[in-house]
C-alpha positions as CSV (number, residue, x, y, z in Angstrom):
1,X,-5.7,56.1,-6.8
2,X,-4.9,59.6,-8.1
3,X,-5.2,62.6,-5.8
4,X,-8.3,63.9,-7.6
5,X,-10.1,60.6,-7.1
6,X,-9.2,60.6,-3.4
7,X,-10.5,64.1,-3.0
8,X,-13.7,63.2,-4.8
9,X,-14.2,60.1,-2.6
10,X,-13.7,62.1,0.5
11,X,-16.0,65.0,-0.4
12,X,-18.8,62.7,-1.5
13,X,-18.5,60.6,1.6
14,X,-19.2,63.6,3.8
15,X,-22.0,65.1,1.7
16,X,-24.9,66.3,3.8
17,X,-23.1,65.7,7.1
18,X,-21.9,68.0,9.8
19,X,-18.4,68.0,8.4
20,X,-19.5,70.4,5.7
21,X,-21.5,72.6,8.1
22,X,-25.1,73.5,7.7
23,X,-27.9,75.7,8.8
24,X,-30.9,75.6,11.2
25,X,-34.5,76.3,10.3
26,X,-36.6,77.4,13.3
27,X,-40.1,78.8,13.6
28,X,-40.4,82.1,15.6
29,X,-42.2,80.4,18.4
30,X,-39.5,77.8,18.8
31,X,-41.9,74.9,18.2
32,X,-40.0,73.4,15.2
33,X,-36.3,73.2,14.6
34,X,-34.7,71.4,11.7
35,X,-31.0,71.1,10.9
36,X,-29.9,71.0,7.2
37,X,-26.4,70.0,6.4
38,X,-24.6,71.4,3.3
39,X,-24.1,69.3,0.2
40,X,-20.7,68.7,-1.5
41,X,-21.8,69.9,-4.9
42,X,-19.6,67.4,-6.7
43,X,-21.0,66.7,-10.2
44,X,-20.7,63.0,-9.8
45,X,-22.2,62.8,-6.3
46,X,-25.5,60.9,-6.6
47,X,-27.2,63.3,-4.2
48,X,-26.0,66.5,-5.8
49,X,-26.1,65.6,-9.5
50,X,-29.8,66.2,-10.1
51,X,-29.5,70.0,-10.2
52,X,-26.4,69.9,-12.5
53,X,-28.2,67.4,-14.8
54,X,-31.3,69.5,-14.9
55,X,-29.4,72.7,-15.8
56,X,-27.5,70.8,-18.5
57,X,-30.7,69.4,-19.9
58,X,-32.4,72.8,-20.0
59,X,-29.5,74.3,-21.9
60,X,-29.5,71.4,-24.5
61,X,-33.2,71.4,-24.9
62,X,-33.2,75.1,-25.7
63,X,-30.8,74.4,-28.6
64,X,-32.6,71.2,-29.8
65,X,-33.4,71.5,-33.5
66,X,-36.9,70.4,-34.7
67,X,-35.5,67.5,-36.7
68,X,-34.9,63.8,-36.3
69,X,-32.1,62.7,-34.0
70,X,-30.2,59.4,-33.9
71,X,-28.6,57.7,-30.9
72,X,-25.2,56.2,-32.0
73,X,-22.9,54.2,-29.7
74,X,-19.2,53.4,-30.3
75,X,-17.7,50.7,-28.1
76,X,-14.0,49.9,-27.5
77,X,-12.9,46.3,-27.2
78,X,-11.7,45.3,-23.7
79,X,-8.3,44.7,-25.2
80,X,-7.6,48.4,-24.7
81,X,-8.7,48.5,-21.1
82,X,-5.2,48.2,-19.7
83,X,-3.9,51.0,-21.9
84,X,-6.9,53.2,-20.8
85,X,-6.0,52.8,-17.1
86,X,-2.5,54.3,-17.8
87,X,-3.5,56.8,-20.4
88,X,-7.0,58.2,-19.4
89,X,-6.9,61.5,-21.2
90,X,-5.2,60.3,-24.4
91,X,-7.5,57.3,-24.8
92,X,-10.6,59.4,-24.0
93,X,-9.6,62.0,-26.6
94,X,-8.9,59.3,-29.1
95,X,-12.3,57.7,-28.6
96,X,-14.1,61.0,-28.9
97,X,-12.2,62.1,-32.1
98,X,-12.5,58.7,-33.8
99,X,-16.2,58.3,-33.2
100,X,-17.3,61.9,-33.9
101,X,-15.0,62.4,-36.9
102,X,-16.1,59.0,-38.4
103,X,-19.7,60.3,-38.3
104,X,-18.8,63.7,-39.8
105,X,-16.6,62.2,-42.6
106,X,-19.1,59.7,-43.8
107,X,-22.2,62.0,-43.5
108,X,-20.3,64.7,-45.4
109,X,-20.0,62.3,-48.3
110,X,-22.8,62.8,-50.8
111,X,-23.3,59.1,-51.0
112,X,-24.8,59.2,-47.5
113,X,-25.9,62.8,-46.9
114,X,-23.5,65.4,-48.2
115,X,-23.9,67.8,-45.3
116,X,-22.4,68.8,-41.9
117,X,-24.4,67.3,-39.1
118,X,-24.8,68.3,-35.4
119,X,-23.4,65.9,-32.8
120,X,-23.6,65.9,-29.0
121,X,-21.3,63.2,-27.5
122,X,-20.6,62.0,-24.0
123,X,-18.2,59.4,-22.6
124,X,-19.4,56.5,-20.5
125,X,-17.0,54.2,-18.8
126,X,-19.3,51.7,-17.0
127,X,-21.8,49.0,-17.8
128,X,-24.9,48.0,-15.9
129,X,-22.8,46.2,-13.3
130,X,-20.6,49.3,-12.9
131,X,-17.7,47.4,-14.4
132,X,-15.2,49.2,-16.7
133,X,-16.6,49.5,-20.2
134,X,-15.6,52.6,-22.1
135,X,-18.0,53.7,-24.9
136,X,-19.1,56.8,-26.6
137,X,-22.7,58.0,-26.8
138,X,-23.6,60.4,-29.7
139,X,-26.8,62.2,-30.5
140,X,-26.7,63.0,-34.2
141,X,-29.1,65.2,-36.2
142,X,-30.9,63.5,-39.0
143,X,-29.8,66.1,-41.5
144,X,-27.3,68.9,-41.9
145,X,-26.1,72.0,-43.7
146,X,-24.7,71.7,-47.2
147,X,-21.7,73.8,-48.4
148,X,-24.2,76.3,-49.7
149,X,-25.8,76.7,-46.3
150,X,-29.0,74.7,-47.1
151,X,-30.5,72.2,-44.8
152,X,-31.1,68.6,-46.1
153,X,-32.6,65.6,-44.3
154,X,-31.4,62.1,-44.5
155,X,-33.0,60.3,-47.4
156,X,-34.3,57.3,-45.4
157,X,-35.7,58.4,-41.9
158,X,-35.2,54.8,-40.6
159,X,-31.5,54.8,-41.5
160,X,-29.0,57.5,-40.6
161,X,-26.1,55.5,-42.1
162,X,-25.2,51.9,-42.6
163,X,-23.6,50.5,-39.5
164,X,-20.8,48.5,-41.2
165,X,-19.2,51.5,-43.1
166,X,-19.4,53.5,-39.9
167,X,-17.7,50.7,-38.0
168,X,-14.9,50.4,-40.6
169,X,-14.3,54.2,-40.5
170,X,-14.3,54.3,-36.7
171,X,-12.0,51.3,-36.4
172,X,-9.6,52.7,-39.1
173,X,-9.3,56.1,-37.4
174,X,-8.8,54.7,-33.9
175,X,-6.3,52.1,-34.9
176,X,-4.2,54.4,-37.1
177,X,-3.9,57.1,-34.5
178,X,-3.2,54.6,-31.7
179,X,-0.5,52.9,-33.8
180,X,1.1,56.2,-34.3
181,X,1.0,57.0,-30.6
182,X,2.6,53.7,-29.8
183,X,5.4,54.2,-32.4
184,X,6.1,57.7,-31.1
185,X,6.3,56.4,-27.5
186,X,3.5,58.8,-26.4
187,X,1.7,56.2,-24.3
188,X,2.5,54.7,-20.9
189,X,2.5,50.9,-21.3
190,X,1.1,48.8,-18.5
191,X,3.1,46.3,-16.5
192,X,5.8,44.3,-18.4
193,X,4.2,44.8,-21.8
194,X,6.2,46.1,-24.7
195,X,5.4,48.3,-27.7
196,X,5.9,45.3,-30.0
197,X,3.2,43.3,-28.1
198,X,0.7,46.2,-28.3
199,X,1.3,46.7,-32.0
200,X,0.7,43.0,-32.5
201,X,-2.5,43.1,-30.5
202,X,-3.6,46.2,-32.5
203,X,-3.0,44.4,-35.8
204,X,-5.2,41.5,-34.7
205,X,-8.1,43.5,-33.4
206,X,-8.0,45.7,-36.5
207,X,-9.2,42.7,-38.4
208,X,-12.2,42.1,-36.1
209,X,-15.7,43.6,-36.1
210,X,-16.1,46.3,-33.5
211,X,-19.4,47.2,-31.8
212,X,-21.2,50.2,-33.3
213,X,-24.9,50.6,-32.7
214,X,-27.5,53.0,-34.0
215,X,-30.9,53.0,-32.2
216,X,-34.2,52.8,-33.9
217,X,-36.4,55.8,-34.4
218,X,-39.3,56.6,-31.9
219,X,-42.0,55.2,-34.3
220,X,-40.2,51.9,-34.3
221,X,-39.7,51.8,-30.5
222,X,-36.5,53.8,-30.3
223,X,-35.8,56.8,-28.1
224,X,-36.9,60.4,-28.7
225,X,-34.4,63.3,-28.8
226,X,-35.4,64.2,-25.2
227,X,-34.9,60.5,-24.2
228,X,-31.4,60.6,-25.7
229,X,-30.5,63.9,-23.9
230,X,-31.7,62.5,-20.6
231,X,-29.5,59.5,-21.1
232,X,-26.5,61.6,-22.0
233,X,-27.1,63.8,-18.9
234,X,-26.2,60.8,-16.7
235,X,-22.7,60.8,-18.2
236,X,-22.4,64.6,-17.6
237,X,-23.4,64.4,-13.9
238,X,-24.3,61.6,-11.5
239,X,-22.8,58.6,-13.1
240,X,-24.0,55.0,-12.8
241,X,-25.1,55.0,-9.2
242,X,-28.4,56.4,-8.0
243,X,-30.6,55.5,-5.0
244,X,-33.2,53.8,-7.1
245,X,-30.6,51.2,-8.3
246,X,-29.9,50.0,-4.7
247,X,-32.3,47.5,-3.2
248,X,-31.8,46.9,0.6
249,X,-31.4,43.3,1.7
250,X,-33.5,44.0,4.7
251,X,-35.1,46.9,6.5
252,X,-32.0,47.2,8.7
253,X,-29.9,48.2,5.8
254,X,-26.4,49.5,6.7
255,X,-23.0,49.8,5.1
256,X,-22.0,46.4,6.5
257,X,-24.8,44.4,4.9
258,X,-25.3,43.2,1.4
259,X,-26.7,45.6,-1.2
260,X,-28.2,44.8,-4.6
261,X,-27.5,46.6,-7.8
262,X,-30.5,46.6,-10.1
263,X,-29.1,46.0,-13.7
264,X,-31.8,47.7,-15.8
265,X,-31.1,45.9,-19.1
266,X,-29.9,42.5,-17.7
267,X,-31.9,39.3,-17.8
268,X,-31.1,39.0,-14.1
269,X,-32.5,42.1,-12.5
270,X,-30.4,42.0,-9.3
271,X,-26.9,41.2,-8.4
272,X,-25.4,40.6,-5.0
273,X,-22.6,43.1,-4.4
274,X,-21.2,44.1,-1.1
275,X,-21.7,47.7,-0.2
276,X,-18.0,48.6,-0.1
277,X,-17.5,47.1,-3.6
278,X,-20.3,49.4,-4.9
279,X,-18.5,52.4,-3.4
280,X,-15.2,51.2,-4.9
281,X,-16.7,50.8,-8.3
282,X,-18.4,54.2,-8.1
283,X,-15.1,55.9,-7.3
284,X,-13.2,53.8,-9.8
285,X,-15.5,55.0,-12.6
286,X,-14.7,58.5,-11.7
287,X,-11.0,57.8,-11.4
288,X,-10.8,56.6,-15.0
289,X,-13.1,59.3,-16.4
290,X,-13.8,62.7,-15.0
291,X,-12.0,63.1,-11.7
292,X,-8.5,62.9,-13.2
293,X,-9.2,66.1,-15.2
294,X,-8.4,66.9,-18.7
295,X,-11.8,66.2,-20.1
296,X,-14.1,69.0,-21.1
297,X,-17.8,69.1,-20.3
298,X,-20.8,71.2,-21.3
């Protein structure tokens, strides 16, 4: 585990404990005395993230344009997971640039929109079970500025862009850049694997369909712009674990007992996971995303 991940695990473990100090509230007559321990303030601490998320949301809501917004998701195949573990920053940058630039390039084409759109993107590296699953969430404006500086809306409110062309463009950009990085020996290869093996895997997966998703509009049951921003804020601060997702096995819940992780979109709403495994997955998500540094936020 990298040093940054170890530091994050330690500081979050002692959040709101005497190890961080605190202060005492006491009435003048001495009848009531309460001790409040200090928080760690780490942006991925489930206890401390609420304030950071709220601040980020207020800043984004203030800049929200009064237009339609579309929630778009780009998902990487698990074939690339091993490479990601050894090349966090490079793979993260590659996913960001491939997804965002694919949207910009196609929507700048007059056949789709012919304008420059606004995009807010966040990286998420977990699924509902807190297992490694890197994907990019984008909030895209349903219109943009033309070269002349005029605003135009998408022609069809129910369709920002066709998913297949977007998938092809995303796949092409990602694979081309990754292939060049492999040829230039810019990546750390996992285990006993070779550059030739990864180039072969890349050629195979370049012929498959990748997962790209565009959510419906609110009138058809999709999320509103505020809903999308709230979802993105979980990637900015807090992460996958929050107190409302943990269901005690009994009233005598402790770190040695079984805990349940409530998978919100799963057909099976709960899953047995030992408490130490939940903590391990929580820290691991941060190890492969934010804690290692190099990613920008805002």
